[in-house]
C-alpha positions in Angstrom: 19.9 -21.3 -19.9 17.2 -23.9 -19.6 13.6 -22.6 -19.7 10.8 -24.4 -18.0 7.2 -24.0 -19.2 5.4 -20.7 -18.3 3.9 -20.4 -14.9 0.4 -21.0 -14.0 -1.6 -18.1 -12.6 -2.7 -17.6 -9.5 20.1 0.3 21.6 21.5 2.8 20.6 23.4 3.9 17.6 27.0 2.6 17.2 29.5 4.6 19.2 31.2 6.3 16.3 27.8 7.3 14.9 26.6 8.8 18.2 29.8 10.8 18.9 29.9 12.2 15.4 26.2 12.7 14.8 26.4 16.5 14.5 27.8 16.8 11.0 26.6 19.0 8.2 23.0 18.5 7.0 22.3 16.3 4.0 22.0 18.4 0.8 18.5 19.4 -0.1 18.9 18.3 -3.6 19.0 14.6 -2.7 15.9 13.3 -4.5 14.5 10.0 -5.4 16.4 10.0 -8.7 19.8 10.4 -7.1 19.1 8.8 -3.7 18.5 5.1 -4.4 15.1 4.1 -3.2 14.4 7.2 -1.1 11.7 9.7 -1.8 12.5 13.4 -2.3 12.2 15.8 0.5 14.0 17.4 3.4 15.3 15.5 6.5 12.6 14.8 9.0 13.2 13.8 12.6 14.9 14.8 15.9 18.2 15.5 14.2 18.9 17.8 11.3 22.4 16.6 10.8 23.6 13.6 8.9 25.3 10.8 10.9 28.9 10.1 10.0 29.5 6.5 9.0 32.0 4.3 10.9 35.4 3.7 9.3 35.5 1.8 6.0 37.3 -1.4 5.4 40.4 -0.6 7.4 39.1 -1.6 10.8 39.9 -4.6 13.0 37.3 -6.8 11.3 38.1 -5.8 7.7 39.7 -9.2 6.9 36.5 -11.2 7.6 35.7 -11.6 3.9 37.4 -13.6 1.2 37.6 -12.7 -2.5 34.2 -12.4 -4.2 33.6 -14.4 -7.3 31.0 -14.1 -10.0 28.4 -16.8 -9.8 25.8 -15.7 -12.4 25.9 -12.9 -15.0 23.5 -10.8 -17.1 20.6 -10.9 -14.8 17.8 -8.2 -14.6 17.7 -6.6 -11.1 17.9 -9.7 -8.9 15.8 -8.6 -5.9 15.8 -11.6 -3.5 17.5 -14.9 -2.9 16.2 -17.8 -1.0 17.8 -21.2 -0.6 16.2 -24.6 -1.3 17.3 -27.6 0.9 19.6 -28.9 -1.8 21.7 -25.7 -1.9 20.3 -24.2 -5.0 18.7 -20.8 -4.7 15.5 -19.2 -6.0 16.2 -15.7 -7.3 13.5 -13.1 -8.3 14.0 -10.5 -10.9 12.0 -7.4 -10.0 11.4 -5.8 -13.4 11.2 -8.9 -15.7 9.1 -10.8 -13.2 11.2 -13.9 -13.8 11.8 -16.5 -11.2 15.2 -18.2 -11.6 16.9 -21.2 -10.0 20.7 -20.8 -9.5 23.0 -23.6 -8.4 26.2 -23.2 -6.4 28.1 -24.0 -9.6 26.4 -21.1 -11.4 23.9 -23.0 -13.5 20.9 -20.7 -14.1 17.5 -22.2 -14.9 14.6 -19.8 -15.8 11.5 -21.2 -14.1 9.3 -18.7 -15.9 7.6 -15.3 -15.7 5.3 -15.0 -12.8 1.8 -14.2 -14.0 0.0 -11.2 -12.4 3.1 -9.1 -11.7 2.8 -5.5 -12.7 6.2 -3.9 -12.4 6.3 -0.1 -12.0 8.9 2.1 -10.3 10.1 0.3 -7.2 7.4 -2.4 -7.5 7.5 -5.8 -9.3 8.5 -9.3 -8.3 10.3 -8.9 -5.0 10.5 -11.2 -2.1 10.8 -15.0 -2.1 10.7 -17.4 0.8 11.0 -21.2 1.0 8.7 -23.1 3.5 10.6 -24.5 6.5 8.6 -27.7 5.7 9.5 -27.7 2.1 10.6 -31.3 2.1 7.0 -32.3 2.7 4.8 -29.4 1.5 6.9 -28.2 -1.5 5.7 -24.6 -0.8 7.4 -21.4 -1.8 6.1 -17.8 -1.3 6.4 -14.7 -3.5 5.8 -11.1 -2.7 4.9 -9.0 -5.8 3.1 -5.9 -7.0 -0.1 -6.7 -8.8 -2.3 -4.2 -10.7 -3.9 -2.8 -7.6 -1.9 -4.0 -4.6 1.1 -5.8 -3.2 0.4 -9.4 -2.3 1.9 -12.6 -1.0 1.2 -15.8 -3.0 1.9 -19.4 -2.0 2.8 -21.9 -4.7 3.8 -25.5 -5.0 7.2 -25.7 -6.4 8.2 -29.2 -7.7 10.3 -30.3 -10.7 11.1 -26.7 -11.5 7.4 -25.9 -12.0 5.1 -23.6 -10.0 1.5 -24.7 -9.5 -1.5 -24.2 -7.3 -1.2 -20.4 -6.7 -2.9 -19.3 -3.5 -3.1 -15.6 -2.5 -2.5 -15.7 1.2 -2.5 -11.9 1.7 -3.7 -9.2 -0.7 -4.5 -5.5 -0.1 -1.0 -4.5 0.9 -0.7 -0.9 -0.3 1.3 -0.5 -3.5 2.8 2.5 -5.3 5.8 3.5 -7.4 7.9 3.9 -4.3 8.3 2.3 -0.8 6.7 -1.1 -1.5 8.8 -3.0 1.1 8.9 -6.5 -0.3 11.2 -8.7 1.8 9.7 -11.9 3.1 11.4 -14.6 5.3 10.5 -17.4 7.7 11.7 -16.8 11.2 13.1 -19.3 13.7 9.6 -19.7 15.1 8.3 -21.0 11.7 6.1 -18.1 10.9 6.4 -15.8 7.8 7.5 -12.3 8.3 6.7 -9.7 5.6 8.2 -6.2 5.3 5.9 -3.6 3.8 6.3 0.1 2.9 4.1 3.2 3.3 4.2 3.9 -0.5 4.8 7.6 0.3 1.6 8.0 2.4 3.4 8.8 5.7 0.5 8.5 8.2 -0.1 4.9 7.0 3.0 3.8 9.0 1.4 4.7 12.3 -2.1 3.3 11.4 -2.5 -0.1 12.9 -5.4 -0.8 10.6 -3.2 -0.5 7.5 -0.8 -3.2 6.3 1.6 -0.5 5.0 4.7 0.6 6.8 4.8 -2.6 8.9 6.5 -5.8 9.6 3.8 -8.5 9.5 3.9 -12.0 11.0 1.6 -14.7 9.6 1.0 -18.4 9.3 1.6 -20.2 6.0 -2.1 -19.5 5.2 -1.7 -15.7 5.8 -3.6 -15.6 9.1 -2.3 -13.6 12.0 0.3 -15.8 13.8 -0.3 -16.9 17.4 1.3 -14.5 19.9 1.1 -11.4 17.7 0.9 -8.2 19.8 -2.4 -6.8 18.5 -5.4 -9.1 18.7 -6.6 -10.3 15.3 -3.9 -8.4 13.5 -1.0 -9.5 11.3 1.1 -6.6 12.5 4.3 -7.4 14.4 5.9 -3.9 14.4 5.0 -0.6 12.9 6.2 3.0 12.3 8.3 1.9 9.3 9.0 3.9 6.2 10.4 1.2 3.8 11.9 -2.0 5.1 13.7 -4.1 2.5 15.8 -6.3 4.7 15.0 -8.9 7.4 17.5 -11.2 9.2 17.8 -13.1 12.5 21.0 -13.6 14.4 22.1 -16.9 16.1 20.1 -16.0 19.2 16.9 -15.5 17.2 16.8 -11.8 17.3 15.2 -10.0 14.3 16.8 -7.1 12.6 15.5 -4.9 9.7 17.1 -2.5 7.3 15.1 0.6 6.6 15.4 3.5 4.1 15.4 7.0 5.7 14.3 10.1 3.8 17.4 12.2 3.1 19.1 12.2 6.4 19.3 8.8 8.1 19.2 5.2 7.0 18.7 2.6 9.8 19.2 -0.8 11.1 16.6 -1.7 13.7 16.5 -4.5 16.3 12.8 -5.4 16.0 10.7 -5.9 19.1 7.2 -7.4 19.3 4.7 -4.6 19.0 7.5 -2.0 18.7 6.8 1.5 17.1 9.8 2.6 15.1 8.7 6.2 14.8 8.2 7.1 11.1 7.1 9.7 10.2 7.5 11.4 13.5 11.2 10.5 13.8 13.9 9.8 11.2 17.0 8.2 12.8 17.3 8.6 16.6 15.1 10.6 18.9 14.3 11.3 22.5 10.6 10.4 22.5 10.3 7.2 24.5 7.3 6.1 22.5 9.6 5.2 19.6 12.4 2.7 19.4 15.7 4.0 18.2 17.8 2.2 15.6 21.1 0.5 16.6 22.9 2.0 13.6 22.3 5.0 11.3 24.1 6.1 8.2 24.0 9.1 6.0 21.7 8.1 3.2 24.3 8.7 0.5 26.5 6.1 2.2 23.9 3.4 2.4 20.3 3.2 1.1 20.1 -0.3 2.7 18.2 -3.1 1.0 19.0 -6.7 1.6 20.1 -7.9 5.0 21.8 -11.1 6.2 23.5 -12.5 9.2 26.7 -14.6 9.2 29.5 -15.3 11.8 28.6 -12.6 14.3 27.8 -9.8 11.9 24.9 -8.4 10.0 25.7 -7.8 6.3 23.8 -5.0 4.5 23.5 -4.5 0.7 23.8 -0.7 0.0 22.2 0.7 -3.1 23.3 4.4 -3.3 26.2 3.6 -1.1 27.5 1.0 -3.5 29.1 -1.1 -0.8 28.5 -4.1 1.5 28.2 -2.9 5.1 29.3 -5.2 7.9 27.7 -4.5 11.3 29.4 -6.6 14.0 27.0 -7.3 16.9 27.6 -7.2 20.6 26.3 -9.9 23.0 23.2 -7.7 23.8 22.2 -7.3 20.2 23.5 -3.8 19.8 26.1 -2.8 17.2 29.8 -2.2 17.1 31.2 0.2 14.5 30.1 -0.7 11.0 32.8 -1.5 8.3 32.4 -0.9 4.6 33.5 -3.5 2.0 33.8 -3.3 -1.8 33.1 0.4 -1.9 32.1 1.3 -5.5 33.6 -2.0 -6.7 30.4 -3.6 -7.9 28.0 -0.7 -8.1 24.5 -0.8 -6.4 24.0 -3.8 -4.2 20.4 -5.0 -3.6 20.3 -8.5 -2.2 22.4 -10.5 0.3 21.6 -13.9 1.7 23.6 -16.4 3.8 24.3 -19.8 2.3 24.5 -23.0 4.4 28.3 -22.7 4.5 28.2 -19.2 5.9 29.2 -17.5 2.7 27.1 -14.6 1.3 25.3 -14.5 -2.1 25.1 -10.9 -3.1 23.1 -9.4 -6.0 23.8 -6.1 -7.8 21.1 -3.7 -8.9 22.7 -1.7 -11.7 19.9 -2.2 -14.2 17.2 -0.7 -12.0 17.1 2.6 -13.7 19.3 4.3 -11.1 22.6 2.6 -11.7 25.3 2.4 -14.3 25.4 -1.1 -15.7 28.7 -2.7 -16.4 29.6 -5.6 -18.6 28.0 -8.7 -17.1 25.5 -6.9 -15.0 23.4 -7.6 -13.1 25.3 -10.3 -11.4 25.3 -12.7 -8.4 28.5 -12.8 -6.4 29.6 -15.4 -3.8 31.6 -13.8 -0.9 33.3 -16.1 1.6 33.0 -15.1 5.2 35.8 -16.2 7.5 
């Protein structure tokens, strides 16, 4: 591994789920320790029962994936993956605070350890995004936990070196749980930022707080033009802990969200939408809140990374230890989800679509909640047909 010099500072639920939604309640003993990135506590929402997942990989779309292959081994909790124009990817390691560059041939270059990261619990070096104008501005963006907050920092990335750090957003609430952390540029050219409510539930409904939200900002961190609330970075709210963002080929934004102990969610995100937490977990009848398009029992999912490829969303499941495929209908709602690679690779954290439509998937077996295997953590390449 080559090592560069140290860094400078700086709508409805899927049919099968709806019809079978009155199953037995989730066990009360499901706590943060045994439930992926969920906090302890009882189910909270309109339904007390756990949703039954759709069939596993025996459905009509189960042959959509090719054989996975190892791309890179012996990583430390690879949290996010973002592609550079040349096809290489930038990969963050949450707990080590290292930024890596990984080629499609599996060559791993350690760029360095990002200064100012203070890993603790579910916090650390998380999201990475590459500027859509990278060819001219050489900018990349990192979301990380600092000593007193979560923040987004813009860097110049050139010749495998980071320079010119500029904090574009600070003061995002941080904690040992529910830090959000996913960042990505949308088709509109603006940066979207997923944050968590760090266990402080009312924060998700407070439009003055940056916690429990999806934010939409310019490359300088200012509220993007057209945001729903004047002078605010907030694009949607009422979120518990979003760790996945993806757009389909029609430009619709989806987010994966951790529930408490009853329902995990995939949401179709609308401008200014309120997604209900903490008043609702899963689906509800209150028209003030937008229902998810898919729910799972938390022990089948704990959804983190999210990607779109060839008509489906792809969801990296932590506690569920599988890759969920969510085929989409023309109106943006979901067909029945299909599970792939169940228990085959352990906890899955990150998933990103490469230029050829294949998926790069990262495991998370060294995050303190998994059982590391030889070669963990690893990046996999999964062909999508």
